[in-house]
Every structure is written in C-alpha cells, then in structure tokens.
KOLSE-644124 format. One record per residue: residue number from 0; x, z negated, y negated of N, C-alpha, C in turn. Coordinates in nm, 3 decimals. Example, Ala and Ser with C-alpha at 12.3 -4.5 7.8 and 13.67 -1.06 7.14 Angstrom:
REM residues 2
resi / n.X / n.Z / n.Y / ca.X / ca.Z / ca.Y / c.X / c.Z / c.Y
0 / 1.319 / -0.780 / 0.569 / 1.230 / -0.780 / 0.450 / 1.320 / -0.780 / 0.330;
1 / 1.285 / -0.708 / 0.225 / 1.367 / -0.714 / 0.106 / 1.290 / -0.787 / -0.003;
REM end
This chain:
REM residues 115
resi / n.X / n.Z / n.Y / ca.X / ca.Z / ca.Y / c.X / c.Z / c.Y
0 / 2.728 / -0.998 / 0.414 / 2.875 / -0.997 / 0.416 / 2.930 / -0.883 / 0.497;
1 / 2.879 / -0.766 / 0.473 / 2.925 / -0.641 / 0.542 / 2.922 / -0.653 / 0.684;
2 / 2.826 / -0.725 / 0.745 / 2.809 / -0.741 / 0.887 / 2.925 / -0.817 / 0.948;
3 / 3.010 / -0.885 / 0.871 / 3.116 / -0.960 / 0.922 / 3.074 / -1.106 / 0.934;
4 / 3.128 / -1.174 / 1.032 / 3.091 / -1.321 / 1.049 / 3.218 / -1.397 / 1.031;
5 / 3.225 / -1.482 / 0.920 / 3.342 / -1.564 / 0.898 / 3.358 / -1.673 / 1.009;
6 / 3.472 / -1.702 / 1.028 / 3.505 / -1.807 / 1.123 / 3.546 / -1.933 / 1.049;
7 / 3.511 / -2.055 / 1.099 / 3.556 / -2.180 / 1.030 / 3.536 / -2.296 / 1.125;
8 / 3.591 / -2.403 / 1.079 / 3.590 / -2.526 / 1.163 / 3.515 / -2.637 / 1.074;
9 / 3.439 / -2.731 / 1.146 / 3.380 / -2.851 / 1.089 / 3.454 / -2.961 / 1.171;
10 / 3.560 / -3.021 / 1.120 / 3.633 / -3.117 / 1.187 / 3.552 / -3.232 / 1.234;
11 / 3.464 / -3.281 / 1.147 / 3.382 / -3.407 / 1.175 / 3.243 / -3.378 / 1.120;
12 / 3.155 / -3.335 / 1.203 / 3.018 / -3.286 / 1.159 / 2.917 / -3.405 / 1.135;
13 / 2.952 / -3.514 / 1.193 / 2.868 / -3.639 / 1.183 / 2.879 / -3.710 / 1.054;
14 / 2.778 / -3.744 / 0.983 / 2.787 / -3.830 / 0.854 / 2.690 / -3.945 / 0.871;
15 / 2.732 / -4.049 / 0.931 / 2.655 / -4.172 / 0.948 / 2.640 / -4.237 / 0.806;
16 / 2.525 / -4.262 / 0.762 / 2.493 / -4.325 / 0.637 / 2.412 / -4.453 / 0.677;
17 / 2.461 / -4.565 / 0.670 / 2.391 / -4.687 / 0.709 / 2.338 / -4.770 / 0.603;
18 / 2.363 / -4.733 / 0.483 / 2.313 / -4.801 / 0.362 / 2.278 / -4.699 / 0.258;
19 / 2.196 / -4.737 / 0.157 / 2.163 / -4.647 / 0.053 / 2.283 / -4.651 / -0.048;
20 / 2.382 / -4.561 / -0.037 / 2.496 / -4.552 / -0.120 / 2.510 / -4.428 / -0.205;
21 / 2.432 / -4.323 / -0.178 / 2.454 / -4.197 / -0.247 / 2.322 / -4.142 / -0.300;
22 / 2.270 / -4.208 / -0.410 / 2.146 / -4.154 / -0.477 / 2.179 / -4.029 / -0.548;
23 / 2.072 / -3.964 / -0.592 / 2.083 / -3.826 / -0.654 / 2.186 / -3.820 / -0.765;
24 / 2.204 / -3.926 / -0.844 / 2.301 / -3.920 / -0.955 / 2.445 / -3.949 / -0.911;
25 / 2.460 / -3.992 / -0.783 / 2.591 / -4.023 / -0.735 / 2.607 / -3.977 / -0.592;
26 / 2.617 / -3.845 / -0.567 / 2.611 / -3.795 / -0.435 / 2.736 / -3.822 / -0.354;
27 / 2.723 / -3.813 / -0.228 / 2.841 / -3.820 / -0.139 / 2.908 / -3.682 / -0.147;
28 / 3.036 / -3.686 / -0.174 / 3.117 / -3.564 / -0.190 / 3.232 / -3.565 / -0.083;
29 / 3.220 / -3.477 / 0.013 / 3.334 / -3.476 / 0.109 / 3.403 / -3.345 / 0.111;
30 / 3.527 / -3.335 / 0.032 / 3.603 / -3.229 / 0.043 / 3.660 / -3.196 / 0.173;
31 / 3.670 / -3.069 / 0.208 / 3.724 / -3.033 / 0.338 / 3.629 / -3.057 / 0.451;
32 / 3.499 / -3.062 / 0.420 / 3.399 / -3.074 / 0.528 / 3.412 / -2.955 / 0.615;
33 / 3.423 / -2.837 / 0.565 / 3.453 / -2.718 / 0.641 / 3.599 / -2.675 / 0.616;
34 / 3.672 / -2.639 / 0.721 / 3.815 / -2.595 / 0.703 / 3.838 / -2.468 / 0.773;
35 / 3.951 / -2.408 / 0.750 / 3.999 / -2.285 / 0.815 / 3.900 / -2.172 / 0.805;
36 / 3.851 / -2.154 / 0.691 / 3.754 / -2.041 / 0.678 / 3.834 / -1.911 / 0.674;
37 / 3.799 / -1.824 / 0.764 / 3.866 / -1.696 / 0.772 / 3.769 / -1.588 / 0.747;
38 / 3.777 / -1.521 / 0.634 / 3.686 / -1.415 / 0.599 / 3.762 / -1.282 / 0.630;
39 / 3.693 / -1.198 / 0.698 / 3.750 / -1.068 / 0.740 / 3.752 / -0.972 / 0.617;
40 / 3.832 / -0.866 / 0.641 / 3.841 / -0.762 / 0.525 / 3.712 / -0.707 / 0.487;
41 / 3.701 / -0.674 / 0.360 / 3.572 / -0.615 / 0.320 / 3.473 / -0.722 / 0.265;
42 / 3.505 / -0.842 / 0.265 / 3.413 / -0.946 / 0.221 / 3.392 / -0.926 / 0.074;
43 / 3.274 / -0.949 / 0.015 / 3.242 / -0.926 / -0.130 / 3.329 / -1.019 / -0.212;
44 / 3.353 / -0.979 / -0.337 / 3.417 / -1.062 / -0.432 / 3.320 / -1.094 / -0.551;
45 / 3.340 / -1.205 / -0.623 / 3.255 / -1.233 / -0.736 / 3.323 / -1.151 / -0.859;
46 / 3.252 / -1.162 / -0.978 / 3.306 / -1.082 / -1.097 / 3.453 / -1.116 / -1.125;
47 / 3.497 / -1.239 / -1.096 / 3.633 / -1.280 / -1.124 / 3.734 / -1.236 / -1.020;
48 / 3.684 / -1.171 / -0.911 / 3.775 / -1.132 / -0.811 / 3.800 / -1.235 / -0.700;
49 / 3.727 / -1.340 / -0.701 / 3.736 / -1.446 / -0.599 / 3.649 / -1.418 / -0.478;
50 / 3.703 / -1.445 / -0.364 / 3.618 / -1.425 / -0.233 / 3.492 / -1.504 / -0.247;
51 / 3.385 / -1.434 / -0.204 / 3.245 / -1.490 / -0.216 / 3.201 / -1.539 / -0.082;
52 / 3.202 / -1.668 / -0.058 / 3.147 / -1.724 / 0.060 / 3.042 / -1.835 / 0.033;
53 / 2.933 / -1.812 / 0.099 / 2.823 / -1.901 / 0.082 / 2.772 / -1.953 / 0.217;
54 / 2.722 / -2.080 / 0.209 / 2.667 / -2.142 / 0.332 / 2.525 / -2.178 / 0.310;
55 / 2.442 / -2.162 / 0.407 / 2.299 / -2.203 / 0.397 / 2.286 / -2.322 / 0.492;
56 / 2.234 / -2.434 / 0.431 / 2.215 / -2.554 / 0.520 / 2.064 / -2.569 / 0.543;
57 / 2.020 / -2.571 / 0.664 / 1.883 / -2.580 / 0.705 / 1.861 / -2.688 / 0.798;
58 / 1.762 / -2.771 / 0.762 / 1.724 / -2.881 / 0.860 / 1.664 / -2.831 / 1.000;
59 / 1.716 / -2.875 / 1.106 / 1.660 / -2.839 / 1.234 / 1.560 / -2.935 / 1.282;
60 / 1.590 / -3.075 / 1.275 / 1.495 / -3.164 / 1.317 / 1.525 / -3.307 / 1.262;
61 / 1.435 / -3.393 / 1.275 / 1.461 / -3.532 / 1.226 / 1.371 / -3.629 / 1.314;
62 / 1.406 / -3.755 / 1.303 / 1.322 / -3.852 / 1.366 / 1.327 / -3.976 / 1.271;
63 / 1.223 / -4.060 / 1.277 / 1.208 / -4.168 / 1.175 / 1.314 / -4.270 / 1.177;
64 / 1.359 / -4.318 / 1.304 / 1.460 / -4.413 / 1.314 / 1.570 / -4.363 / 1.404;
65 / 1.693 / -4.395 / 1.378 / 1.804 / -4.351 / 1.452 / 1.781 / -4.402 / 1.594;
66 / 1.794 / -4.308 / 1.692 / 1.798 / -4.346 / 1.831 / 1.657 / -4.374 / 1.895;
67 / 1.549 / -4.370 / 1.815 / 1.421 / -4.402 / 1.862 / 1.318 / -4.300 / 1.807;
68 / 1.206 / -4.282 / 1.882 / 1.108 / -4.194 / 1.835 / 1.129 / -4.052 / 1.871;
69 / 1.028 / -3.977 / 1.860 / 1.029 / -3.832 / 1.892 / 1.096 / -3.751 / 1.777;
70 / 1.174 / -3.650 / 1.818 / 1.223 / -3.562 / 1.721 / 1.109 / -3.472 / 1.671;
71 / 1.111 / -3.442 / 1.541 / 1.006 / -3.354 / 1.469 / 1.087 / -3.235 / 1.423;
72 / 1.035 / -3.113 / 1.465 / 1.098 / -2.983 / 1.426 / 0.996 / -2.913 / 1.342;
73 / 0.999 / -2.939 / 1.213 / 0.906 / -2.879 / 1.116 / 0.981 / -2.807 / 0.996;
74 / 1.117 / -2.790 / 1.010 / 1.188 / -2.724 / 0.906 / 1.222 / -2.815 / 0.791;
75 / 1.195 / -2.952 / 0.813 / 1.239 / -3.042 / 0.706 / 1.332 / -3.151 / 0.766;
76 / 1.380 / -3.237 / 0.673 / 1.458 / -3.352 / 0.716 / 1.383 / -3.486 / 0.711;
77 / 1.249 / -3.470 / 0.694 / 1.159 / -3.588 / 0.690 / 1.178 / -3.668 / 0.565;
78 / 1.242 / -3.613 / 0.460 / 1.260 / -3.678 / 0.335 / 1.379 / -3.763 / 0.326;
79 / 1.459 / -3.749 / 0.427 / 1.594 / -3.846 / 0.418 / 1.682 / -3.816 / 0.313;
80 / 1.697 / -3.690 / 0.268 / 1.777 / -3.657 / 0.164 / 1.701 / -3.614 / 0.045;
81 / 1.748 / -3.646 / -0.079 / 1.665 / -3.609 / -0.204 / 1.665 / -3.457 / -0.223;
82 / 1.769 / -3.391 / -0.177 / 1.777 / -3.239 / -0.188 / 1.855 / -3.192 / -0.060;
83 / 1.850 / -3.058 / -0.036 / 1.928 / -3.017 / 0.082 / 2.083 / -3.034 / 0.048;
84 / 2.165 / -3.057 / 0.151 / 2.305 / -3.070 / 0.128 / 2.355 / -2.933 / 0.071;
85 / 2.455 / -2.940 / -0.003 / 2.523 / -2.817 / -0.063 / 2.665 / -2.811 / -0.020;
86 / 2.701 / -2.689 / 0.026 / 2.839 / -2.655 / 0.073 / 2.893 / -2.557 / -0.023;
87 / 3.005 / -2.588 / -0.097 / 3.064 / -2.495 / -0.197 / 3.198 / -2.461 / -0.142;
88 / 3.221 / -2.331 / -0.122 / 3.357 / -2.277 / -0.071 / 3.461 / -2.299 / -0.180;
89 / 3.583 / -2.337 / -0.140 / 3.694 / -2.336 / -0.220 / 3.782 / -2.217 / -0.192;
90 / 3.758 / -2.117 / -0.280 / 3.822 / -1.983 / -0.253 / 3.912 / -1.939 / -0.369;
91 / 4.002 / -1.843 / -0.327 / 4.089 / -1.771 / -0.431 / 4.071 / -1.624 / -0.408;
92 / 4.161 / -1.545 / -0.469 / 4.147 / -1.400 / -0.452 / 4.190 / -1.358 / -0.315;
93 / 4.264 / -1.445 / -0.239 / 4.316 / -1.398 / -0.109 / 4.257 / -1.482 / 0.009;
94 / 4.200 / -1.592 / -0.020 / 4.158 / -1.682 / 0.103 / 4.058 / -1.784 / 0.057;
95 / 3.993 / -1.839 / 0.157 / 3.898 / -1.957 / 0.136 / 3.966 / -2.065 / 0.227;
96 / 4.005 / -2.169 / 0.170 / 4.062 / -2.278 / 0.241 / 3.961 / -2.368 / 0.315;
97 / 3.852 / -2.390 / 0.248 / 3.751 / -2.474 / 0.302 / 3.633 / -2.490 / 0.215;
98 / 3.545 / -2.583 / 0.240 / 3.416 / -2.605 / 0.162 / 3.395 / -2.754 / 0.144;
99 / 3.344 / -2.793 / 0.030 / 3.312 / -2.927 / -0.005 / 3.165 / -2.953 / 0.025;
100 / 3.131 / -3.060 / 0.077 / 2.988 / -3.101 / 0.112 / 2.946 / -3.202 / -0.003;
101 / 2.823 / -3.178 / -0.052 / 2.762 / -3.270 / -0.142 / 2.618 / -3.299 / -0.094;
102 / 2.588 / -3.427 / -0.082 / 2.449 / -3.462 / -0.042 / 2.412 / -3.597 / -0.107;
103 / 2.284 / -3.610 / -0.131 / 2.227 / -3.731 / -0.188 / 2.108 / -3.789 / -0.101;
104 / 2.104 / -3.908 / -0.086 / 2.006 / -3.978 / -0.008 / 1.876 / -4.001 / -0.087;
105 / 1.760 / -4.001 / -0.019 / 1.636 / -4.044 / -0.086 / 1.624 / -4.186 / -0.064;
106 / 1.560 / -4.258 / -0.155 / 1.548 / -4.407 / -0.151 / 1.437 / -4.441 / -0.048;
107 / 1.461 / -4.553 / 0.024 / 1.356 / -4.618 / 0.107 / 1.314 / -4.529 / 0.229;
108 / 1.396 / -4.446 / 0.275 / 1.372 / -4.364 / 0.394 / 1.474 / -4.376 / 0.500;
109 / 1.441 / -4.415 / 0.619 / 1.535 / -4.435 / 0.727 / 1.511 / -4.327 / 0.835;
110 / 1.612 / -4.304 / 0.906 / 1.612 / -4.205 / 1.015 / 1.729 / -4.133 / 1.040;
111 / 1.720 / -4.017 / 1.109 / 1.841 / -3.928 / 1.131 / 1.787 / -3.790 / 1.122;
112 / 1.877 / -3.695 / 1.089 / 1.843 / -3.556 / 1.085 / 1.954 / -3.468 / 1.127;
113 / 1.919 / -3.358 / 1.188 / 2.022 / -3.259 / 1.229 / 1.995 / -3.132 / 1.151;
114 / 2.116 / -3.076 / 1.104 / 2.112 / -2.944 / 1.017 / 2.184 / -2.844 / 1.092;
REM end
C-alpha cells in the first residue's frame, strides 16, 4: 500500500459465540465490524477505480475451553472456525467507510481464540 498504514477502528472486537449457530453454509456476518477506515493518498485502486483495502486475519493463539487451560500459540485457532474469518472493505472511489466480517464455526469444537 505504498508504505502507507491505513487507520481504522474496531468498535467491538469481541465476538462471543456460546452455541453452534454459524456453520459454513450460514456464516456470521457483522457489517461495520471495522469502521472509520482512512486510507492515505496514493492508495492503489482496483480496475473499476475503487479504493483497494484488504485485511489479513491471522490466529495468534487459542485454548481448548474458555477461561481454562493453557494458551497454544501455533499459528492456528485450534479448529474453532471452519475457515479463517474474512474482512471485506466497503469502499468507493473516494473512501472506505468500513469492513464487514464473515466467519463460520466448526462443529463440535469448544474454546476461544485470539486473532
């Protein structure tokens, strides 16, 4: 991104999922998970002239049961989600207002993860 670092806010970064509600075919979709994206001048545009903003979501650590057990830091989420969460920017030619989060749970897996 031309060595620029965009600024943004995550108003509520915690997503407690206490039941199996969001399987792969019916993901959790949270519009506005990221807000106030401010991209500096010179940011690349896609072929349609829309500002190009991408987010990488990387697991930092997980543990088998919420609040108990040791944290494991092996670059995975311990299988809690069926795929990595996806953040898609909502952008126009002049600005990016925010990003929508999509994630799907894996069946029969308990625990917590940090990304």
